[in-house]
Structures are given as C-alpha cells and as structure tokens.
Residue, then its C-alpha position, 0 to 999 in steps of 0.5 A: x913195204x918190205x917183207x923179211x924171210x927167215x928160211x932159204x928152204x922154200x925160197x923157190x916158192x916165195x915169188x908166187x907168195x909175194x905176189x899173192x901178198x902184193x895183190x892182196x895189198x893192192x886190192x886193199x889199197x884200191x878198195x880204201x882209195x875207191x871209198x868216196x863219200x856221198x855228197x850233195x847233188x849240188x856239189x861239183x867237187x871231186x873228191x879222194x880219200x888216201x890212207x898213206x903208208x905212215x897211216x895218215x888219213x887224207x881227204x883230197x878235194x878238187x874244185x876247179x872254180x876255187x881261187x883260194x886253196x886251204x889245208x887243215x890237219x886235225x891231231x887227236x891229240x888235246x887238252x885232255x892228254x896234258x900230263x898232270x904236272x904240265x897243264x897247258x902243253x898241248x896249247x903250247x905245243x900248238x903254238x910252237x909248231x908254227x915257229x921254225x922247222x928243219x927246212x924253214x928255220x925262220x920263226x916267221x918264215x910260215x906266217x910271212x909266206x901265207x900272208x904274202x900270197x892272200x892267206x891266213x893261218x891259225x890253230x886251236x887246241x880242243x879237249x881231244x883234238x888239235x887243229x892247224x888250218x890256212x888258206x892261201x892263193x891257189x896257185x901257191x898251195x904246194x909251196x904253202x903245204x911243203x911249210x905246213x907239212x914240215x910243221x909235223x915231220x920236222x919242228x925244231x923247238x928252238x930253246x930261246x923261241x921255247x921260253x919266249x913264247x911261253x910269255x905268249x901263252x901266258x898273255x892269252x891266259x891273261x887276256x881272258x881272266x876277266x872274260x865271263x865265258x872263260x870263268x865260268x868255264x873254270x867252274x864248270x871244271x872245277x865242279x865236274x868229275x876230278x877224275x876226268x881230264x876235262x876238270x884241268x887247266x887247259x890253257x897254261x901260263x908262266x907257272x904251269x909252263x914253267x921254265x928253270x934249271x930244275x925244271x927245263x920246259x923244252x925236254x917236256x915238250x919234246x917228249x909230248x911231242x914224240x909220245x902223243x903226235x903220230x901220222x896215225x892220229x892224223x886227218x888231213x884235208x887239202x882243198x884246191x882247184x887242182x886236179x886230184x891227181x895233182x893235189x895227191x902228188x902234192x900231199x904224198x910227197x910231203x906228209x909221207x915224212x911224218x912219223x907213224x908211232x903207232x899211237x892210240x888216242x886217248x880215251x876218257x871213260x870217266x863220267x864227265x860229271x861227278x855222279x856221286x853229287x847228283x843231283x846237284x846245283x852249282x852257282x857261280x858269280x860273273x863280272x857282266x850283268x848277265x844272268x844263266x841257267x844250264x840244265x846238264x844230263x850226263x847221257x851215253x856218248x851219241x857219236x855212234x848215233x849219227x845216223x839217227x840223231x836222237x839227241x838232235x830229235x829230242x834237242x828239236x823239240x826242247x828247243x823249239x821257240x814256236x807257239x806253246x813251246x817251253x821257250x815261248x811260255x817262258x818268254x811270255x812270262x818274262x822269265x827267259x830271254x834265249x833257250x837253246x838245247x843240244x849236246x854239250x860235250x861228247x868225248x866218245x864215251x860219255x856225254x851231257x844233254x844241255x839245255x841253256x837258258x838266259x834269264x830275266x831277273x824275274x827268271x832268275x828269282x823263279x829258277x824252280x819254277x823254270x826247271x819244274x816247267x822244263x820237266x812238265x814239258x820233257x813229260x809232254x815229249x815222252x806222252x806224245x813227242x815221238x812220232x814218226x810224223x815229227x821224224x819225216x819232217x826233220x828228215x825232209x827239212x835235213x834232206x832238202x838242206x843237203x841237196x841245195x847245200x852251198x860251198x863254203x869258204x875252202x877253209x871252212x871246208x877243209x876244217x870240217x872235213x879233217x875233223x870229220x875224218x876222225x868222227x865218221x866213215x869215209x863215205x859219210x863225212x860230207x853228209x853226216x851232219x844232214x843224216x837221219x836215215x831212220x826213225x828210231x823211237x827206242x833210241x829217243x825214249x831211251x835218251x828221254x829216260x836220262x833226263x830226269x830230276x835226279x840225273x842233273x846238274x844245274x849250273x846258275x850264273x849271275x853278278x850278284x848270287x849272294x853266295x855263303x863261303x864260296x869256293x874260288x877257282x884255281x886260275x881264274x878267282x871265280x866265286x862259285x858254290x855247290x849244293x844239293x839240288x832241291x826243288x821247292x816248288x811245282x810249276x804253276x798250273x797256269x803255265x803248264x796249261x800253256x805248254x804244247x808241242x809243236x804243229x806241223x811246219x807251215x814253211x816246208x818248202x813245196x816248190x824247189x824249182x829254178x825260175x827261168x832265165x840267165x843270171x843277171x850280171x848286177x841288179x837293175x832298178x825296177x823303176x820307182x815303185x811310189x817312192x820305194x826304190x826297188x833293185x832286182x837280180x835273178x840269180x840261179x848260178x848256184x843251182x839253189x832255189x834260194x833268194x834273199x830280200x833286202x828292205x831299208x826304211x831309212x828315216x830321220x826319226x832314228x838319227x836325232x839323238x842318243x834317245x832316238x837311238x835307243x828308242x829304235x833299239x827298243x822297238x826293234x827288240x819288241x818287234x823281234x820278240x813278237x815275231x820269234x813264236x810265229x817265224x821260228x818254224x820258218x827258220x827250222x825249214x831253211x828261211x832266215x830273217x833279221x830285223x835290225x837298226x842301223x845308222x840311217x834308220x831300220x832294215x829287214x832282211x830275209x832269205x831262204x828258199x823262195x817258195x815261202x818267202x813272201x808268207x814270212x815277209x808279210x808276217x814280218x811287215x805287218x808286225x813292223x806296222x803295228x807292233x804290240x808293246x806290253x809294259x812287261x816287255x817293255x820293262x825287260x827290253x829296257x833293262x836289258x839294253x842298260x845291262x848291255x850298254x854297262x857291260x861295255x865297260x867290262x869287255x876286253x881292253x883292245x875292244x874299248x879303245x877300238x869301240x872308242x875310235x868309232x864312237x868318236x868318228x862315225x857320224x850318227x854314233x853316240x857315246x855309251x853314257x848318253x845312250x845309258x842315260x836315255x835308256x834310264x829315262x824313256x818311258x813306255x808312253x814315249x816308246x809307243x808314240x815313237x812307234x807310231x811316227x817312225x815311218x811317218x817319213x821315209x827314204x825306203x829302198x829294197x833289193x831282191x836277189x836270188x830265185x825270183x821273178x821280176x813279178x815276185x820282186x814287185x809283188x813284195x814290193x807291192x806288200x812293202x808299200x801296202x803295210x808299211x809305206x802307204x800313208x808316210x811321206x818320201x824323204x832323202x836320208x844322207x849317208x853317214x860320213x867318217x869325221x876327219x882327225x885334226x892334224x898330227x896325233x891325238x892321244x886318248x887314255x880311258x879307264x878300263x877295269x882290267x889288268x891288262x893294257x889296251x892300245x890302238x894306234x888309228x892312222x887315218x888316209x887324207x881321203x876316200x878316193x880309190x888310190x888312197x884306199x888302195x895305198x892303205x890297204x897295201x900298207x896293212x898287207x905288208x906291215x901285218x907280219x912284220x908288225x906281229x912278228x916284231x911286237x908279239x914273237x920277239x918283244x913278247x909284249x902281248x898275245x892280241x897283236x896285229x896290224x890291220x886295215x881300219x877301213x870304216x865308211x870307204x875312209x882308209x886307215x891303218x890299225x895297230x893293236x896290242x893288248x899286253x898284260x905287262x907293258x904300259x901304253x907308253x912302252x908299247x908306243x915306244x916299241x911301235x914307234x921303234x918298229x915304225x922307224x926300224x921298217x922304213x928301210x925295208x919297205x924302201x928296198x922292197x923290189x918288184x917282185x915282192x911288191x907285186x906279190x904284196x899287190x896280188x895277195x890283196x887283189x885276190x882277197x878283193x875279188x875273190x870268187x863268191x861261192x854263196x848267194x849270200x855273199x853276192x846279195x850282201x855285196x850288192x846291198x852295200x853297193x846300192x848303200x854307196x849309190x854305186x850302180x855299176x856295182x864295181x867298187x872292188x874292181x875299181x879298187x883292185x885296179x887302184x892297188x895295181x897302179x900303186x907305185x913304191x914311191x907312193x907307198x913309201x910317202x904314205x908310210x912316212x905320212x901315216x906311220x912316221x910322221x902320224x899327220x892324222x893319228x888317234x892313239x887310245x890307250x887304257x890306264x888309271x892315269x891321265x884319263x881324258x876320255x870325255x874330253x877327247x871324245x866331245x873334240x873329235x865329235x866336232x870335227x868335220x866329216x871326211x871329204x868325200x871323193x867321187x869314185x868316178x873321179x880318181 
C-alpha cells in the first residue's frame, strides 16, 4: 500500500502517523487472517483464510494425506448479468477463459496439462455465479495453479477461437433441445416475472452470440469481462497436501495479478414470480412420458437465516415420508410416486419454497385433491408442527452428521468452499449446512404464513396436457399455457383423516463409540455360514461409527429372459414402496439402504451409523421375505416401468448409441423391445408366484465392513439366514461375461428422434488380462485430450466429444463418442479416421518422460487414496464379485500400466484405432437402419475369453 502526502509543513510528524497506520493495517490483516472456520472434530485438515491486496478472498486447505490437489474459483457473476442483447454471454465467457492466456497461448494447453497429470477440469455458469475448478496429482498443483490463475488475469480471447467457440455453445444448446429438463426450465422462465433477469435465455446460441462485421462478438465479450470480472467478486479455494505456508506462497504469487475493478455484484430485488398473476396454474407439455406437479410459493430470501434454517425445518416436515405423512398418504392412494420439498431459488433478495411431486396417471387426473390435501397438511403443521422437541431432534441429527463428517474428494471440497465463501462468514463456511443454533418458532410461523393458496404458482407437466391455444417458449418451442388457479374440490375426508405429523425418530443413533481393534487390511471370510458366504472387515480408520453391509442373493430365477428381468424389477419396486414409510426415519437418522436387481440376482445394501443398522436390516429382510403386492401397486409400478422403457427412445443420441453397445455385448441384458413386450403382458398373479419362488435357489454372499465386531457381523448373517434363506437351496450362479466382437468393424445405424447425430465407436481389446487392460487404459489417457481438441475445438463437430476408457466387466475397450448438431455419422467417422491417422506419428514419437507421465496419471487415479468408508466398502464388494480374494486388482493393474512399453502401446493403437480389428460403430440416422439385425447378430456371439488374473 502507498501513501500520498500533499503538505510538507508537517513532514516531521509523518513517520509516527505512518507507523500508526501501518500498525493498524497489520492488526486488521492479522485479525482477518486469524479467522478460521469451525471444523468438524473429525476433520484433521488445516485451514487458512486470506484476503489478498486485490480483495480476492481465499481459503487454503492443507490435507497431508491427499494424493490429489484441487482448486475452485467462484466468480459472483452469472447468466443474470447477461446484457439484454447478448443472451448467454456469461456462459460463453466461461468457455473462452479455457482457451489460451498470455503466458500459455495454446488453446488446449491447460486441458492437456491437467489430464496428463491425472486430473480433470470443468466449469459451470449459474444465475449469479460462475465456478471454475480442477483437480490434479498433488505434486503438480503449483504449475496447475499457474495456468489456472492466468485465465482470470490475462485471457487472450483469440479472435478465431471466439468465432469457433460460439459453435460449441450452440452445440451445447442444440444437444438439449429435446431434453425435458431444459424445456421445462424455459417454461419456468417464461412464466416468471418478465422484469426479473431469470426470465431470460441463459445458454446462448449462434443467434444470440452473433458474430458479424456489423455486430462483432469479441468486443462485447471483452467489455463484459472488464465490466463484470473483478478480484473483489472472486472467492478461491485451494486444497492440497502442502503446508498452509506453501499453499499461500503459491496463491499470492499468482492470483494477486487479477485486477480489482472494485465492482459490485448485481442484485435482483424483483420478485422471481409475477406476483400480479398469483394464484395461477402453468401447464406444460413434455416429450417423455412423465408427469410432475410443483407448488411454488414466493418467500423472502433465506440466506440470512442459515443458523436457524426455517425453510429446512418446514421442508423436513412437508417432505417427510414416514407413516401418515403427506407423501405416504398420497402414494398409498396411488396419486404420487415421489415428493420433495425445499428452497427452489434464492437470489439473496427473494426466494421460492417448492413442493414437487412425480404423479401417477391417477394423480394427474386428481390434481385438485393433491393440492387441497397439501394445504390440509400445512394446516396440521401450523397447528401442531412447531415444537421444540422436533427442533432438537433435527439439531441433534445435524450435529451428529457434522461431528462424524467424512472427507470428500478434494475437488468437491474446493468447489463447496469457494461457493460458501461468498454466502457465509469465514468462521461458518465449513459448518453452515449443518448449523441449527436456535429454536426459532417465530421464523417458522412467518414462513408458514407465505404458504397459502393465494400466494402460489402451480406448475404441471405431462405428455398430453390438452392445451388450448398454447404459447411456445422462444428457444425450446415448448407448448405451455397459464390460467388463474381455481381449486374445484376439497380434499377427500378419508385422505385427510389419514394425515399425521411424524413421531419421534426411533433410529436416532445412541451408541456412537468405535469398536476396539485395528483396521483390517482387507476382508476375511467367516467360514461358510449355512451356505451363506460371509466376509467381514473391521474398519475405523475414518473415526466414524459407521458400517456398510452388502447381501447379494444371486439366483438363476432372474436370468432366464426379459420377462424374468421385468418381474424382478417389478418385485424390487414393490419391496421399496412397502419399505419406504417405515425406513424413511432411518434415512433421516443417517442410515441408507438400497434393494435393487443386477445381472445375477438382487442385492440389499445398508449403511450408516452402526447402532441401529441391525434394526433396519431386519425390517428390509422381513419385507423381502414376504412382500405385499396389491393390485393398485402392481398396476402403478407396471405402468411406470412401461413409461421408463418407452422413454429410453427419447434419450439423447449418444446415450442411445452407448446403450446399444452395452445391450448387444453384456450377457444377461435384454433389448428394450423385449422388456417392453414383457412388461405389457405380465400379470399380478404371475408376479406373486414369482415372488414366492425367487429365493428358492440362491448363491448368497454377504460383506460386513466398518465399525462392527465379528459377533455383530455373524448376528446379521443369522438374520439373513433365518428370514430369507432358511427354506431355500444353495446353487452356483456364474458371473456374467462380455460378448466378443467379430473380427473387423461392425456398423449399426439406429433410429433416434433427435436433430443431432450420435456416434459411438467402441474398440474392444483382445482379452481380459491385466496387460491388455493396462494398454487400453493408457491409450484412453493419451488419446483423450488430443481427440477432444481436434474434434470439438478445431473441427467444431459438437459439444459432446470425448475419448474414454470403455471397460465393461474387465474387458478393455476404448470409446470415442461424439454428438453433432450438423455432421452426419459418415462425416464424424471420416474425421475420427483422419484423427487416428494423424495421431499415429505423435504416439510413436512419445519420449520416455511423456510416456511415464501419462502412465503416472493413470496409476494415480487407480491408486487414489480412499477418503470415505463407502469407497472402500464398494471396492471390496467388487473384488468379492470378481472372486479376487487377495483384494489387489487395482495394484495389479497399476503394475501392468508401469510395464507397458511404447512398442506395445503403438501396436495396440494400430490394431484398435487404425485397423479397427474388433470395432463396433453405432450411429444415429433416419436411413440404413439395421438396429435389430446387428443386435441379434452380436447377441449370438461367444463370450470374451476370461484370462486368470494370476497368470498375466
């Protein structure tokens, strides 16, 4: 800081004044720097808050155990700042910042550096924020930050790239023209307050980002950057294993160069909804067969209430799913399939509280009943829902979750912190989501006063809403209409009488102690437990009293045909529906569960605080052993499955091309057409009979991992044996394989109703050995960035472009995926072929340093340290499924990557990409459709030869 002096007559007094000012400044900076966030007792990281001279706010995180480092920059500028005549400019700027800086002018340099050092990067533009983030191998954090900082201090905005990148933004827009989420968002904007910036188009396309001599884009882009991006509107989080002093040195040296233009973040005082039209109903047409209803209430901003969370308090009650809840009554009546409640949007001045429901067909026909019943339930909350006991239960659960919070991935932690720094005081950035400091009944009641029929926008969407003279949204052409809200019926008395507020939660954990004994290196088998293969591993390394239990009931009954797959899915839907009300309190208390079907049968998975784990397991197993299947539930689940299968034909093109590959090649999968036919034919009696015989013959296996004793694991095994296995027989159910492609290239053209072209080139390895898997992983690592740079950035063939490891069931493969708004499948394939030929010489000329760097990038991802119990549990479970009881697949694969030679890599490249020796190319189109023919041919192919992991 410099000081300017005007008068010389008092010069002799200035040293004292200067010392005083400097001391004051230093005390002020020390006070700021000394503020540290309140962290979980389970958090061993060190934190430091900085404010640089340019007013950039920074949170540093030192995690000595991290093998990946990350950074995230949040800029308090978003689509709400777009000029009226340049919709999508904030989003376009987000794209452009990646494409070259003064120090690193090459457009692909940043991406290549991050990928070559084991990392990833991305960004997103929201209404009031734009967030940029990356992760990278920890030892390369400093050079990665050097590149990252340059994007905010010295971007180039190269003219030819400006013109080129607008095509990428247009491709992003085009790719989602038939996405119902984007289409319904356009209705939400069109039906909102036209004076609010949220009502504007935010993505951008070739029209709004016009670039002509009369209307050049680059000057507007640069002007927007200068008038909106400023260091004082930025919050940065940097996460790494380095010390705080080292991290601070990295940051100060680089991010101080970002100019502070002393800007102010734009505020949006206007109401989000058009208040003069309330109450109103907005109806919109979907492309997919789905039905939703949302009740949106305008409320004051809740950002200042983060310590008391009145919106969360009410949402917890409104969205409760236990017995007697609004959801439970509506679902039992066959009206809704899901319900959620919470803040919709909060701009800092205004917000919405929204109750959203997925409807059945019956629910769509009885909207007024649903809405009226919702207000009956809100009245019960007004009368009896505001209680200190409820608050203390929510507070206790929040405190337990914060107390035992596990570390997330570094990039996720950095993103959360960079955004939280904008919204919360420094001391609360870590704890804010869990804070519930005080019981605030006056705030709850004030918010409830806003939840009235007169202060409401109802939004309804369905595939055929019978609109009269509908409007259409400007860019997504979505039919919609608005009308005054007139509720024509009262809630049914019998439904109202079923409503009740939640009882005290019986699953709140009481014993939070850790079991004794060291963490085990890997699971051990606890002998064969009456035909149940039981694996156990004690694990307390994360200092959390949590555990996970997996039970796979492998059975041949689910594998016979598409019909048995459909029956299995319907049975799982029934079981989950029946469990929902009684198990929902367990989920609120930190327990989770899933009951789902897979290639070999069904799996029950539960996890969370171990104290009440056995209670939840008993309830799930009891339901699984004897599920109640009602005619109403059967018809709803069957219709929902039919809708889901039919909707697959409306997925985006690259989803459908990739799904074709998996359906054609994975044993035990069946075409959508066969499952759809079966779903239309199965009967209630058939499902009941299937449920009675499903577990007659099983090949069961169980894993208990975490804060559990051997005795506890064995007790749960006894539960499984007694409740679901006692009368059944044991058998062997082999693991599914992947089918081997025929020699050469197979080309399938599938019909997809979408203006974009989808393209997937699947290049299969020759066997499942570790060396072959290593070669393909390394190829995917090396090819990914150049492929993206050539096909997307240089040729501008599409927004969705990537090269990826396409390994399925340990069968190695490389996938090259493109979705283009303009190019045909043949044009894309020609570009891919040309890329493959041109890249040959680059691959051959790799030096040892570059090859070793790319190897290390793959290895670092393979061997990345586990940060949560769930990660280890899932890895152990996969190893048990593979029958690798040394639990070292990733170590073996990493060693195989180390051993790959450049000669081997080039030979694999030539075989796969140049010769396409075992290739499946799937494109979308309207002509030359041969989907069924190719699918049938591939489904007759033999399985890939399995290679023993121990003989490679």
